[in-house]
Backbone bond lengths (Angstrom), bond angles and torsions (degrees), N, CA, C in turn:
res aa  C-N    CA-C-N  psi(-1)  N-CA   C-N-CA  omega(-1)  CA-C   N-CA-C  phi
1 M - - - 1.455 - - 1.535 111.44 -
2 S 1.282 120.20 131.14 1.430 123.95 179.71 1.505 110.42 -70.52
3 S 1.390 115.00 149.80 1.483 121.95 177.49 1.490 110.24 -99.68
4 L 1.371 117.89 -2.22 1.507 122.69 -177.42 1.516 108.46 -86.15
5 P 1.303 116.31 150.99 1.470 123.50 174.41 1.562 110.43 -55.94
6 V 1.304 112.32 154.72 1.491 116.43 177.22 1.544 109.13 -128.30
7 G 1.267 115.06 179.74 1.474 122.45 177.83 1.483 113.57 65.87
8 S 1.308 112.97 -130.65 1.513 119.19 -170.20 1.503 110.85 -68.62
9 Q 1.321 120.87 -9.74 1.480 119.85 179.46 1.509 112.09 -85.26
10 V 1.317 115.91 -8.34 1.497 122.77 -178.04 1.525 109.15 -99.48
11 E 1.264 118.10 120.39 1.434 124.30 177.13 1.565 110.87 -85.87
12 S 1.319 118.24 -45.64 1.483 121.48 -177.82 1.525 108.69 -156.08
13 I 1.367 113.52 158.29 1.432 120.90 175.58 1.536 108.05 -132.49
14 Y 1.306 116.22 130.61 1.502 117.14 -175.03 1.568 107.17 -133.74
15 P 1.336 115.05 153.18 1.464 117.16 173.26 1.548 109.28 -72.15
16 L 1.300 116.02 161.60 1.516 121.49 176.80 1.428 107.92 -79.79
17 S 1.361 112.79 145.13 1.526 116.95 168.06 1.493 109.73 -75.29
18 P 1.309 119.16 166.58 1.444 120.78 175.44 1.511 116.27 -54.08
19 M 1.326 114.36 -40.47 1.448 119.52 175.00 1.490 113.41 -61.51
20 Q 1.352 116.75 -44.67 1.431 121.18 178.91 1.607 111.57 -62.81
21 H 1.330 112.71 -40.47 1.514 115.83 175.95 1.532 108.26 -56.65
22 G 1.302 119.19 -49.48 1.428 120.10 178.61 1.527 116.36 -61.02
23 M 1.271 116.56 -38.96 1.438 119.69 177.04 1.504 114.44 -69.01
24 L 1.328 117.47 -36.39 1.476 122.32 171.20 1.482 112.17 -65.28
25 F 1.322 117.82 -42.92 1.437 120.11 177.51 1.531 111.99 -58.87
26 H 1.333 117.82 -46.47 1.400 120.38 -177.98 1.500 113.81 -69.10
27 S 1.313 114.40 -34.40 1.477 117.61 177.73 1.501 112.48 -69.44
28 L 1.370 116.24 -35.12 1.505 119.71 179.75 1.496 109.64 -75.27
29 S 1.367 116.85 -33.68 1.482 117.12 -173.52 1.531 110.32 -79.08
30 A 1.352 118.48 -21.03 1.455 121.60 178.75 1.494 108.81 -140.32
31 P 1.386 116.59 72.37 1.486 120.75 -172.24 1.498 114.03 -61.79
32 D 1.312 123.47 -27.00 1.455 124.71 -177.58 1.543 113.49 -94.70
33 S 1.301 116.92 6.41 1.448 121.30 -178.22 1.512 114.32 -72.24
34 G 1.315 116.87 -27.60 1.499 121.92 -175.41 1.485 113.94 77.80
35 V 1.377 117.46 4.26 1.416 121.81 178.51 1.544 107.57 -60.84
36 Y 1.315 116.09 139.56 1.491 122.66 178.69 1.541 114.15 60.86
37 F 1.273 115.97 23.75 1.464 119.04 174.64 1.487 111.46 -119.72
38 E 1.339 114.08 120.80 1.411 121.92 179.78 1.524 111.19 -117.79
39 Q 1.263 118.44 135.17 1.450 122.43 177.72 1.512 112.55 -136.58
40 L 1.359 118.16 134.52 1.442 118.62 178.19 1.516 108.79 -116.03
41 S 1.301 114.44 134.28 1.406 120.44 178.40 1.538 107.36 -131.29
42 C 1.325 117.36 137.86 1.461 121.07 -178.94 1.466 110.22 -145.92
43 E 1.312 118.29 154.84 1.417 122.99 179.76 1.567 107.76 -114.54
44 L 1.345 113.05 124.60 1.485 117.90 -177.62 1.565 104.10 -96.33
45 R 1.269 116.18 125.91 1.458 121.71 -172.81 1.525 113.64 -92.17
46 E 1.323 113.51 -17.84 1.504 119.48 178.13 1.505 111.21 -100.83
47 E 1.348 116.39 162.84 1.437 118.69 172.83 1.539 110.63 -63.97
48 V 1.323 117.26 139.60 1.435 121.69 -173.43 1.565 106.49 -120.33
49 D 1.356 113.09 136.54 1.435 118.73 172.45 1.544 107.58 -77.21
50 L 1.356 114.53 102.50 1.452 116.67 -169.94 1.579 110.61 -63.93
51 E 1.292 118.20 -40.03 1.492 119.68 178.98 1.493 109.13 -58.41
52 A 1.288 120.83 -45.08 1.489 124.70 -178.97 1.500 107.71 -64.81
53 F 1.350 118.76 -43.80 1.463 123.57 178.95 1.510 109.99 -57.66
54 R 1.350 114.24 -57.42 1.461 119.12 179.53 1.540 113.69 -54.72
55 G 1.316 112.10 -42.57 1.521 116.76 -178.38 1.602 109.58 -66.52
56 A 1.310 115.22 -38.32 1.510 115.97 177.43 1.480 112.34 -64.61
57 W 1.382 116.67 -43.59 1.516 117.86 178.48 1.524 109.46 -66.74
58 Q 1.343 120.91 -34.90 1.444 122.06 175.93 1.494 110.37 -59.27
59 R 1.296 118.49 -43.84 1.485 123.14 -177.36 1.571 106.27 -65.23
60 V 1.263 118.54 -40.97 1.444 118.88 177.51 1.538 112.18 -61.31
61 M 1.356 115.74 -43.80 1.469 121.16 177.23 1.496 111.28 -63.26
62 D 1.354 116.16 -39.99 1.457 119.03 -176.15 1.585 108.72 -69.08
63 R 1.304 116.92 -32.48 1.454 120.50 -175.93 1.488 113.52 -82.59
64 H 1.313 118.63 -27.15 1.513 119.85 -174.53 1.546 110.75 -120.07
65 P 1.291 115.16 99.56 1.486 119.55 -176.75 1.512 112.28 -58.86
66 I 1.318 119.17 -29.36 1.488 117.22 -179.19 1.491 113.15 -60.88
67 L 1.357 117.72 -23.18 1.455 120.64 177.79 1.546 112.57 -79.30
68 R 1.354 114.18 -7.35 1.481 119.97 176.08 1.475 112.22 -115.58
69 T 1.347 116.18 22.65 1.467 119.65 -174.19 1.526 110.43 -110.33
70 A 1.359 112.34 138.97 1.414 122.10 -177.95 1.568 109.78 -129.76
71 F 1.314 117.04 154.49 1.461 119.34 174.06 1.502 110.63 -96.65
72 D 1.340 117.10 141.11 1.487 121.84 175.36 1.525 107.39 -126.95
73 W 1.306 118.92 127.73 1.423 122.15 -176.78 1.540 111.07 -134.71
74 E 1.306 114.51 -24.48 1.477 120.50 -173.31 1.517 108.28 -67.27
75 S 1.334 114.14 132.96 1.471 123.30 178.22 1.512 114.92 61.98
76 L 1.340 118.55 18.93 1.417 124.42 178.37 1.579 110.48 -118.75
77 D 1.335 114.57 145.15 1.440 121.47 179.60 1.548 108.45 -65.50
78 E 1.295 117.85 -37.10 1.491 122.83 -178.27 1.535 106.43 -134.09
79 P 1.318 119.46 138.81 1.452 119.81 174.55 1.511 112.13 -67.50
80 V 1.371 115.98 153.71 1.468 119.20 178.10 1.534 107.04 -135.88
81 Q 1.254 113.24 163.99 1.481 121.25 168.29 1.507 108.34 -105.38
82 V 1.352 114.87 133.80 1.471 120.98 -175.75 1.502 107.22 -121.18
83 V 1.393 110.64 122.17 1.495 116.75 178.28 1.524 106.47 -97.13
84 L 1.374 112.61 125.20 1.438 121.03 -176.18 1.563 108.06 -91.91
85 R 1.255 114.95 157.62 1.535 119.31 179.39 1.534 107.47 -75.43
């Protein structure tokens, strides 16, 4: 059973490219390696308008589907990428 949302929360479902298959394989075979994991952290030193900041990030997420994409492989014959709304 998949742990990803279903129905109206899903915008699109696509097969994985050969490169994505390889990345998923390596990530699953060595989950603590940190391979293919990027994280950004920053400190904002000035006061931030949180509503404007949240709104800006939401517009970025709305515009770029890759930022709303997850992989699903559990209980599936072939892994897929799922774009969430």
